[in-house]
N, C-alpha and C positions, 0 to 999 in steps of 0.2 A: 236289463237296463245296465250301464257300465258309470260306473261310479270313482271318483277319484278323492281321495283326501289329499293334501298336500302343503308339509312343513320343511321351509327351506331355510336358505340366509338370506330370501328377502321378508318372512314374515313370523321368522323362531329367532328367542335367543339361542347365542351359541348353548349354555348350558343344559336347555330343552333339546336339543338337537343330537347332544354327549349322552344322554338321560335314552332318549329314544332310539340313538343308535347300538346302543351297549345292549339292550333287551328285542330286536329287529328280528332276530332266528325265532323267539317263540310267540310275536303277534299273529306272523299269520293263519296260523291251527286256530288262535284262540280266536280271529273274526271271524274265521269260517264255522265257528261253532257256537259260535257268539248268539245268532238271531236265523230262523227259520229260511226268511227272506234271503239271507247272504248263502249264493252256490259256489259262488269261489271266490279266494281274495292273494293276492301279488302281491309282497311290500319289497320297495325299491330304499334302501338305506346307505346314504354314503354319506361322505365327511361333511356336509352341507344341505344334505336333504332325505328326509324322512316321508314315503310317499306311503299310502295305502289302492293300492287297484279292486276295487270291489265289482262283481258278476253278481249282480239281486236278479232274483224271482218275481216281480212286482206286476199284477195283475193292473192292464189301460184304468188308468184315474188311483192307483193307490199312489199313496205318499211312501218315498222312501226316508221320510223322518227316520220313523223308530229304528229303521237296521242299522241304520246310518249312524243314530247316536247311541246304538246299543256296539257298534263298531269302535267306536270312540273312548265309552267305557271299558271295552277292552284292550284298548290303545292304553290306557295309562291307567289300568290295573298290572300289567305287564310291564310298563317303566316306569312305577310308584309315582302317577300326576294325578293332578286331579282333573277330571270327565270337564269341569267347567274352566278350565285353563285352556284345555285342548280344544273345547270349541270354539274358544273366541281367538284360537290363534290359526290353527287348521281351517287354508284355503280348501273352497267346494267346487269340484269341477263333475259334469256330469254331459248325458249324452256322447251326441258325435263332438262334442270339446274335447273330450277325455281322448281319443283321439289325437288330437292335433297337440294336445298338451307331452303325452309319453311323448311322441315324436321328436317334442322341440327339446323333451331332456334325454331322448339318446342321443342326441344330435349333437349335445353341447352347447345348446342357445339359453340353455336354463343354468348354466353353473356359473359358479363365481369365476372363474376363467372361459370366457362367451370360447366356445370351439375345443375346449380340451378332452382328450383323447379317452380318460379311460372311463367314464358314463357309462357310454357303450356296452365294454365289456360286464359291470356289474346291472344294470340293464337286464342283462341276456342271462347274467348269473341268479340275477331273482328269479325269473323265470324255473330257470332248470331247481333253484330251490325248490321251491312253490310246486314241480313235479312231482319231487320227492317227498316233499313233507302231503300230499294230494291235495291240493288246495285249489288248482288249477281249473279251467271250464273250456270248453272250444274256443266260444266267446276272447276269453282273455288268451288262449293262445295265440289265434288269431293275430289279437291285439300285439301281442309283443315281438311275434313274431316280424310282421310288418314294421316295428319297431327300430329295431336291428336291421333291415333292407334298409328302409330310409335313410336310419346314420350313416350307411356305406355308402348310399346316392351323393347324402349332404358331402360327405369327405371327399368323393371323386371328382364331384359336378364343381365344387364351390373350394375357393381359396381359405376357410374355414378351419379346417383341421389339418394343413399340412405344415407347420410350424412347430410341431411338437409340443403343442400346447398344454398346459397342465400344471394344477397346483406345486405340484413340485420345482418345478423351473421357475414359475412364479415365486416362489421363497428363496431356492437362488438369487433370481436377478436380484429380491432386497436382500440377500445377503451380499452382494457387490462389495460396498460400498465397507464391509469388515473382512474382507479379504485381500490382502496385498498380493497376491499369486496363489493361484489356484493349485498350478503345478507341484507348490511344495506345499500344501494343504493336506494335514494328516486326520484324516477322517474316519468315524465309526457310524457303521450302519447296522439300525438297530429292528428285524424285521428280516421276513423271508420269503413273503408274500410278493405279487402280482405289483405293489405298488411299491416294494423294495428294489424288484427289479428294474421299473421305469424310473427308480432316484439313482439306483447305481447309472445308469443310461446317460441321465441328465447330466450326474458329476463326471464320467468320463467325458461328457460332449466339452465339458469345462476346463480338463487338461485335468483332471485330477489323475494321482495311479496312485495312491497311499490310502486302501480303503481295503478295514478292518470290518467283519461282519460279526456281531452277535444276535442268539434267538432266544428269547426265554422258555421256547417250545425247543428247546435242545436239535433245528434243522439246519445250524451253523454251520455246520461241516459239508453237507451234502451243498448245500446252497455256493459256501466256496468253490469247491471243489470245481462247479458246472460254470462258474465266473471269473475262476483264473485271480480269486484274492484267496486276503488269511483271515481262518476263524478265531473266533473267542470263545472260551469254556466259561461255564459259571464265574471259576475262581477269578479269573483273570481278568474278567471285562471294569472291574473298579480299575484297573491298573490302566486298559486300555482307554478307557472313559478318561481318567484323568490327563494321557498324556496325547489326547482331541483337539485337531485346530476346532474343530466341527463334529458334534454329534447330531445323524437322523434317522429320527423316529417312525417309524411307520409298520406298528403291528398292530393285532386285535385284540390285544392281553385286556384285561377288564379293569388290573392294576396299575399304579405308577411304575415303571420299570428303571426309568433314571428320576432320582431324586437327592436332595442336598449331602443324605448318608452317603448314597454311591459316591458323589464328584468327592467329597471328604474322607471318606475310608481309598480310594485311590491317590487323595493326593499325600495320605498321612503314609501310606505302604511307600511311596518314594522316599519321604522324609525319614522313616524306620531303615528302610535298605541303606541309604546313604550313611545313617548311623550304623549300619551293621547288626544292627537287633529288630525283632519282630514291633509292630507298631504297637508301643503302649497305649491301650487307651482307648485305640480304631475302635471304630463300632463294628469292625466284622475280624479282625487281630488274625485277617491273613494275609500273611506276606503275596504279592502279587506274579509270582514265578518267572517266568522265562521274562516274560517283556521288560521287566526292568534291569534284566543283564544288559541290555544293547543303549548303548550311551548315547544312542540317539534318541530314545524316549525319556523323558522327563516331561513331570507336569507344565502345562504354559500357563503362560498368566495370563493370555483371554480367551476366553472360548463361546460359539455361538453353538447355542442348542435348539434344533428346528424340528418341531413334533408337528408330525403330517399325522399324525393316531387319534382316532375316534372310537371311542374314548380316549381322553386326554392319555398318552403313553408318559408325561414327563408334571411330575410336580413342580405347579409353583415353586415353591420352595430352592427351586434351582439359583434362583436369581439371587439369593442371600449367601452364597458362595461367590469369595472375590475374584470379579474378572467374568464372568459369567451373563450372558446375554441368555434369551430366551423369546423366539420368534414362533409362534404357536397359530392354529389355524387362523385365531378371530383376530389376528394381526393383519395376518395376510390376504384376508380377507376383505378389511378395512383398506386396502394396497390396490385389489384388485383393477387393472386398464378398464378403460371403454371398450364398447363393442367397436371394432371395423366394421363401417357402415355398408361397402361395398357386396365384401363375400355376405354377413350377417342378412342383407335384405335378399340376395340370392339365396344363401340355406331356407329361411321363411317362407320366400316361396315355394321351391320345391313341399316343405313342410304343411303348408297349408293347401295345396293341391292332394298330396296325401291325404292329408284326414280330411276333403272332401272325396275324395273317392272313396276312402276306409269305409266315411259314415252312408254315402249311397247305396255300397253292398252291400252293407249292413242293414239298410231299409230294406231293401229288397229279399233280403233272407229272410226278414220277419214276415212277410207277405206269403213267404212258399208254403206252409199249410193250407191258406186259402187258395192259393196257386192251384196247388196239387185238384184240393177237393173240386175248383171247377173245372179243369180239363178233367177229370174223372168223371164229374157227372156228366158231361158234353159225350165222351167217349163209351160211357155205359149206355146212352141213347145212342149213338151211332152203331155200335154191335148189334143192336136191338132190332134197327131200321136195316141194317144188311142182313141179319137173319132173316129174315120176312122178307125181301128181297130175294133172298137166293131159294125161297119157298115158293115164291111166285115162278120161280124159273127165269133167271139175271143169271144166265148160261155163261155169256161172253164176261161179265164183271163189270160193263158200263154202268150200272148202275149204282155198283158197291163205288168205283172208281168217283162220282158225282157223289154221293155222300160223304166223303172222305175230302172231298175235297169243300164242298159246304161247310164239313164243320172247323176247317183249318179256317176258312173266311171267317167265319160266327165266332170264332178264338182269338182271329188276329186282333181286333180294336182294345179286348178287354187286356189282352195281355201286355200291349201299347200302356193305354194308361195305366195299369199296378207301377207300372216302374217308372210313372211320371208321378204318378200320385207317391208313391213311396220316395223319389227323391225331394215332395215339397211335402214330407211327412207329414204325409192328409193319407197314411195304410188305409185306419180305420174306414175313412170314407169310401175306398174301394170293397172292402169286406162286406159294409153295410148295406153298399151298391148288391152286387151279386147275390145278396143273401135275401135281398128285396124282390129282385128281379125272379131269379132260378131256385132261393129255397135253399140256397147253399151253404154250408159253414163247415168252418175250419176243422175238421175230424181228428178225436183225440190223436191218432195215432198217424195224423200224416205231416210227417214230421221232418221229412225229404225233401231235398230241394226241387223244385217243378220239373228241372231234368229230370228227374227222373218217374215222372208221372208216366201212367202207360201210353205213349206217344206212338201211334200207328199212323201218321199220315206218311206219305209218301218222301222221299228226299225234299226234291224241287218245292212241294207244298209246304213243310217246314221251315225251308229257308223263306218262303215268299209271307209267310202268314202264323209262323209261333211268334 
């Protein structure tokens, strides 16, 4: 049984999403080990979403509620949140609806910016992390792999992902009114991951050429070399921040990397340099090295700080510094554009069809042990009758051929009905039926697909009757 617990910008506050995102890496293993019914867990965490996809081993008629409640307690334990608060917030998706939900998420249909491109990669990396942690299962593997395929199809067949939609680009659109000329804008980029690459591309699309990069983890030099920009070291970052018109942060650091102290230290460094002495009383008391020597560098009077990190990369106290304005994910979310209905409707049609097909295939897989048991029963009887016919002198094989044909005819209708009932969600009726008529029940070891059952029909008979 597939279950999804979901908290997003639609039903959860930013502070809760921030807490959940910060501890997402530890959530999967904790959920997996929290209850014996939980066979696997894949956690998807983005700047506006936290979701846990669970594979439960629940017998027919068993309630999934105890396992779900334990999963919620596990999430709360790692995030430092009360289970009651999470239960009142989390959305709950189960059964075939899980596929439709994940396909929509991976295709960007549930994002703040509908059609944004980063989410597909985030979903794919969530599965990769679950593999590394050993928390995935065959059903979760199929679900997430299919989600990646559907997201590519949506992108290729609709116009929803063709305009470079992303939270990054929306943030820059919101910044337009504060920027006089992007070509003359100095930018400090804080972060070197995939989001930083997307941010740099979006800045360049607007004509920005003066970009420096700083990495709290020390990766700035490598990122700068591969993107043709200048790296900033730890001792230079205060001055670089003070000299930038726009600061864009997008790191996975779990602490604030830009705050009031940093900006004031940078400005104090410039003032001390102009006076020819170290910054007396500066919180860092560090001369900002070579950056101050450039006459083009000077503290700017108005600054825009764009915080794209979750957890927050920027302390709220930066707005206490004169001339500084903060644009964070919470503000960006409020200004997200409405859907473009034509492309969105086409995308949702693709997602809906794919989810139905996935559900039908999965329901047929649920019947596989019973199908294997029935075919094995019939072919065991067939083998016995063929052996008896041979002992009575069936030298030319005509009796054997007739018996094989008859077995195919007898199996044809039960196989057709198995698929029909599976697609109607009535697998148990078929299982009960073959048990009542043939005395056949799924064997404990009959987990292979029906196609792996011992099938000795000739090729033409299989095509017609199987």
